[in-house]
N, C-alpha and C positions, 0 to 999 in steps of 0.2 A: 504492500499499500503506499501511496506517495501522496503529498499535499501540496496545492499551489493555489497561489492567488489568482484569479481574474476579473477581466469583463467580460462579458457576452452581448455582443452584439444582436439590435433588436431580430424581430425575424424577418421585416421588408430589405435591410438591410444584407442578410443571410442568403434572400431570395436574389438579388445582386449579384452575392458571389458566385452563387447555384449558375446563373444564369449566365456568367464571362463562360465561367466552366463549361457551360456545355455538358455535354456526357464522356468526360476522358476516357479514353482504354488506350492506355499504354502500359501495355504488361509488366517495363523498368518503376512502375509509380505505385507507391502505396498510397492509395488516397486517404487523406483523412476524413471520418465520419463529417456529418453537416452539423451532428448533435455532439461535433468534441469541436468544432473551430471556435475560440477563443483566443483572448488577447493576455496571456501572462502576464501578474506584476512582479509576482516573485514564489521562487519554486521552493520548498522545504523539505523534499525526498520524503522520506520515513520520519515520523515523525507523528508523533500525539496528536488527535484533534481536537480534542479537550484543550489542550493548553495555548495548541498552536491558533486557536481560534480567540482564545481569551489572549495574546500577544498582539492579534491584528488588530483586534476590537480597540487596543488601546493606541496603536500606531492609528489610525485611520477614524478616532474618534469627532477630528476636528476636518476631515479632508472637503472638500468641496466637490461638485458634482465638475464632470468635464465634457467640452465637447469635442468628439472623436471621429476620424474617418480614416476608411481605408483605402491603401492605393497600390499604383503597382506593384507587380512580383519579384522578388528576387530570391537570392539563393545562400544557404552555409552551406558548407560541406553536406551532399546528401539531404536536403532539406529545402524545397520548395515554399516560400510566402509571401503574403502580401504586408508589405508595409503598413503601419498604424501613424498618422500624427495625431498630434493637439496639444495647445495648448495647457499645460501641466500635469501632460501625461508622464513624463519622466519623474518630478518630485513625485507623485503620487504614487509611482514604482516603489520609491526610491523608501517613503514609507512604508512600504509593502513590504521589503528586503530586496529586493531586486538586484542590488549591488552587496549584497554577502556573502556573496559567492567569489566574489573579487573579479569579475569580469562586469565593463560597461554592460548597460542594458540596451537591447535592440527590441524596440518595440514590433510586432508581428504577428499576423496568423499564420499556422500551419496549413496550408494545403497539405502537402504532401511529401513522402518522403521518396528519395531514388539511389542505386546504386553509387558511391561516394567514388567509385573508380571510374565512373561515368559523368564528370560533372556538363560534358555537352549536354547530356540527357533534358536536363529543365531550358536550355535556351531555348528553343519554340513556345517552351511556354510562357519564360519571362517578355519576352516579343509577342506572344501572343496578349498577353497580360499589363502590357508598359503603359497605355493607358485608362488602365482599370480604377476608379474615382468613384466612391460609391460616397451616398451622402451622407451629413455630416450629423448628428445623430449627438444628444448629450445623452453622458456615460452617469446615471444617478446612482445606480448599486456598484460594488465589488462584489465577488463573491468566493470561497474558501471552497475548496473543491477536492474530493478523498479519490484517486484513480488507484484502482484496483485491475490484474492480472485474472484471466478468469477462461481458461480454454485457449489461452495463445493471444486472446485478444483483451482492450482494455474498456473500463466500464467509469464513466465518469460518474459522480454525486453531488450536489452542491451539500456541503453539510453547516453551514450559516453563510448568512448574508448580512451586508454592510452597506449601511444609506451613507452616501454619499449628498451632503448639504448644497442644497443650490442657493448660488449666492445672493448676497440682498443686493435690490440696484438702489 
């Protein structure tokens, strides 16, 4: 069991992503399921959900809602993803522990995994999604997600949610 915190895009934004992808049939890719699409804030690995949930509640107690948008595709070694932008997103992720692992935070939504020894495998997808931009939405909630491996597949379950306060005008 692993824990991570995330923002979950609204259904209509996920519809935009699904439409842009179409029905991908590339044998080299393991496509992420739509119900797993999220923007990771912090990854905690194996941890106690209750303790991590309380820790995160304290860290996000004064966090404010942010406007977020998904954009063009990019890759890490073996991973195809959409970039994520939003004023205050990096700061929110740092509050959630994003850089506690000692590496810089890169906001993204994972679309697929592919063999690391085939880096060109994703180039057609990067080109296809180069102009993709979703509508901007206001993220008013962060969630703590538990990921379990069951029969070779991951299942995700939201264990706790955290309201992000709306800024006062």
